[in-house]
matplotlib code that plots the C-alpha trace (Angstrom):
import matplotlib.pyplot as plt

x = [-6.6, -6.1, -7.3, -9.5, -10.1, -14.0, -16.3, -17.8, -21.7, -21.6, -19.9, -17.0, -19.0, -22.1, -21.2, -20.3, -20.6, -20.0, -16.6, -15.5, -15.3, -11.5, -10.5, -12.9, -11.4, -8.1, -8.7, -9.9, -8.4, -4.6, -4.7, -6.8, -5.3, -2.1, -2.7, -4.7, -1.5, 1.0, -1.5, -1.4, 2.2, 2.8, 0.8, 2.5, 4.1, 3.0, 0.1, -2.0, -2.6, -6.2, -7.5, -10.5, -9.1, -10.9, -9.0, -6.0, -6.7, -7.7, -4.4, -2.4, 0.3, 1.3, 2.2, 4.5, 4.3, 3.4, 0.6, -0.7, -0.8, -2.0, -4.3, -6.0, -5.6, -7.6, -10.4, -10.3, -11.3, -13.3, -15.7, -15.8, -17.5, -20.3, -21.0, -21.3, -24.4, -25.6, -28.6, -27.2, -30.6, -30.4, -30.5, -33.8, -34.7, -32.6, -29.8, -31.4, -32.1, -29.1, -27.7, -30.2, -29.1, -25.6, -24.1, -27.0, -28.9, -28.1, -26.8, -24.1, -23.3, -22.1, -20.4, -18.3, -17.7, -16.8, -14.0, -12.8, -12.4, -11.1, -8.5, -6.8, -3.6, -1.7, -3.4, -6.0, -9.5, -12.9, -15.0, -18.8, -18.4, -20.1, -18.3, -20.3, -23.4, -23.1, -22.0, -19.1, -16.8, -13.1, -10.2, -7.2, -3.8, -2.5, -4.7, -5.2, -8.8, -11.0, -10.4, -6.9, -6.6, -3.8, -5.3, -6.8, -10.2, -12.0, -15.2, -16.5, -16.5, -20.1, -19.1, -15.5, -14.5, -10.9, -9.1, -6.2, -5.5, -5.4, -9.5, -10.0, -7.1, -8.3, -11.2, -11.5, -7.5, -6.4, -10.1, -10.8, -13.7, -15.8, -14.9, -16.1, -19.4, -20.1, -19.4, -22.6, -24.4, -23.4, -23.9, -25.7, -27.6, -29.4, -25.8, -24.7, -28.0, -27.3, -23.4, -25.2, -27.6, -25.0, -22.3, -24.7]
y = [34.6, 31.3, 28.1, 26.2, 21.8, 22.3, 19.8, 17.1, 16.8, 13.5, 11.0, 9.0, 6.2, 7.4, 6.2, 3.1, 0.4, 2.5, 4.3, 2.9, 5.4, 3.9, 5.6, 8.3, 9.5, 9.1, 10.8, 14.0, 14.5, 13.4, 13.9, 16.9, 18.3, 18.0, 20.0, 22.6, 23.1, 23.1, 25.6, 28.1, 27.6, 28.0, 31.3, 33.3, 36.0, 36.0, 37.9, 34.8, 36.2, 37.0, 35.8, 33.1, 29.5, 30.1, 33.0, 31.2, 28.4, 30.8, 32.8, 29.5, 30.3, 33.4, 31.0, 28.3, 24.3, 23.5, 26.3, 24.7, 21.0, 22.2, 24.8, 22.3, 19.2, 22.0, 22.8, 19.3, 17.6, 20.5, 20.2, 16.0, 16.5, 18.5, 16.6, 13.6, 12.3, 8.9, 9.7, 9.1, 10.0, 10.9, 14.0, 16.1, 19.4, 21.5, 19.8, 16.5, 18.4, 19.4, 16.1, 14.8, 17.8, 18.2, 14.7, 12.7, 11.5, 9.8, 6.6, 8.2, 10.6, 7.9, 5.9, 8.9, 10.6, 6.6, 6.1, 9.2, 8.3, 4.3, 5.4, 8.4, 7.2, 7.6, 10.0, 12.5, 13.6, 13.0, 16.1, 17.1, 20.6, 24.0, 25.9, 28.1, 27.2, 23.2, 20.7, 18.6, 15.6, 15.6, 14.1, 15.9, 15.0, 15.4, 17.6, 19.9, 21.0, 22.9, 26.4, 26.1, 27.6, 25.1, 22.0, 20.7, 21.2, 24.5, 25.6, 25.4, 22.5, 21.1, 17.3, 15.5, 12.2, 11.5, 9.0, 8.8, 5.5, 7.1, 8.0, 3.7, 1.5, 0.1, -1.0, -1.6, -2.2, -1.9, -2.7, 1.4, 0.5, -0.8, 2.4, 4.2, 2.5, 2.5, 6.4, 7.1, 5.8, 8.6, 11.2, 14.4, 14.9, 18.7, 20.1, 19.0, 20.9, 24.2, 24.6, 23.2, 26.5, 28.8, 28.4, 29.1]
z = [25.7, 25.5, 24.1, 26.2, 26.2, 25.7, 27.8, 26.1, 25.8, 26.9, 29.1, 27.9, 27.9, 25.9, 22.5, 23.5, 21.6, 18.2, 20.2, 23.8, 26.8, 27.2, 23.5, 24.4, 27.5, 26.6, 22.8, 24.4, 27.9, 26.2, 22.8, 22.5, 26.0, 24.1, 21.4, 23.5, 25.4, 22.6, 20.5, 23.3, 23.9, 20.0, 19.6, 22.5, 21.3, 17.6, 15.9, 16.6, 20.0, 20.9, 17.6, 17.1, 15.8, 12.7, 12.0, 12.8, 10.3, 7.6, 7.6, 8.4, 5.9, 8.6, 10.8, 11.5, 11.5, 15.1, 15.0, 11.6, 13.6, 17.2, 15.6, 13.3, 16.0, 18.1, 15.8, 14.2, 17.5, 18.8, 15.8, 15.9, 20.0, 18.7, 15.8, 17.8, 20.0, 21.5, 20.0, 16.3, 13.8, 10.3, 8.5, 7.6, 6.5, 4.7, 5.3, 3.9, 0.7, 0.3, 0.2, -2.5, -4.1, -3.7, -3.3, -5.2, -1.7, 1.4, 0.8, -2.3, 0.5, 3.1, 0.3, -0.7, 3.1, 4.3, 0.6, 1.9, 5.4, 4.4, 1.7, 3.6, 3.6, 7.4, 8.9, 8.9, 8.8, 6.5, 6.1, 4.9, 4.0, 2.5, -0.4, -2.2, -0.5, -2.0, 0.1, -0.6, 0.9, 1.1, 3.1, 4.6, 6.0, 9.4, 11.7, 8.0, 7.2, 4.6, 6.7, 5.8, 1.9, 0.8, 2.2, -0.9, -0.3, 0.6, 2.7, 6.1, 7.9, 9.4, 10.0, 10.6, 11.1, 12.8, 10.9, 12.9, 14.9, 17.8, 16.8, 16.8, 17.3, 21.3, 19.7, 15.7, 15.5, 12.0, 11.2, 10.4, 7.7, 10.9, 12.8, 9.9, 9.3, 13.4, 13.2, 11.4, 14.3, 17.0, 14.6, 16.4, 12.6, 14.7, 15.2, 12.0, 10.9, 12.3, 11.3, 7.7, 8.5, 9.6, 7.0, 4.0]

ax = plt.figure().add_subplot(projection="3d")
ax.plot(x, y, z, "-o")
ax.set_aspect("equal")
plt.show()
């Protein structure tokens, strides 16, 4: 079984003006497609063949750098596309209650998440994730994520923000904080809530 580049659940232009169509097209059809192809090539002939991407990442110490980088890149981008929507909105229900109790409220969460994304030196990701039933925020370098046991934070990711320059540079150049702020306009909180419910 080979990994496949997922179709986006919206058009490349759907997240305008927050994320522009050209960035979305290049990011999905070139960058994510490249991670997918390279992961399939790297996994061939290893005991990772036929395993889920989650299983591979949870046991990433058994694999080499190519699988770590491309497996992370494959998984992270799949999640990234899923948790965005042109409709945006705000969290509610159990997820909002957890944000209040675990992270001190929505504004506190936004501040922590934005800081994690803005202060990640170089390339990486910011995460909202579930660890032992509680929400937490962190960032990881390169294509690492909380599923990897040695990534610096551990748990089940439910929200991801790509802060590699390819994710925002065409529109925002060096203005990463502006990109981060506008990302909050396109979060698909219904999907994040579903991922939270599954994680707990």
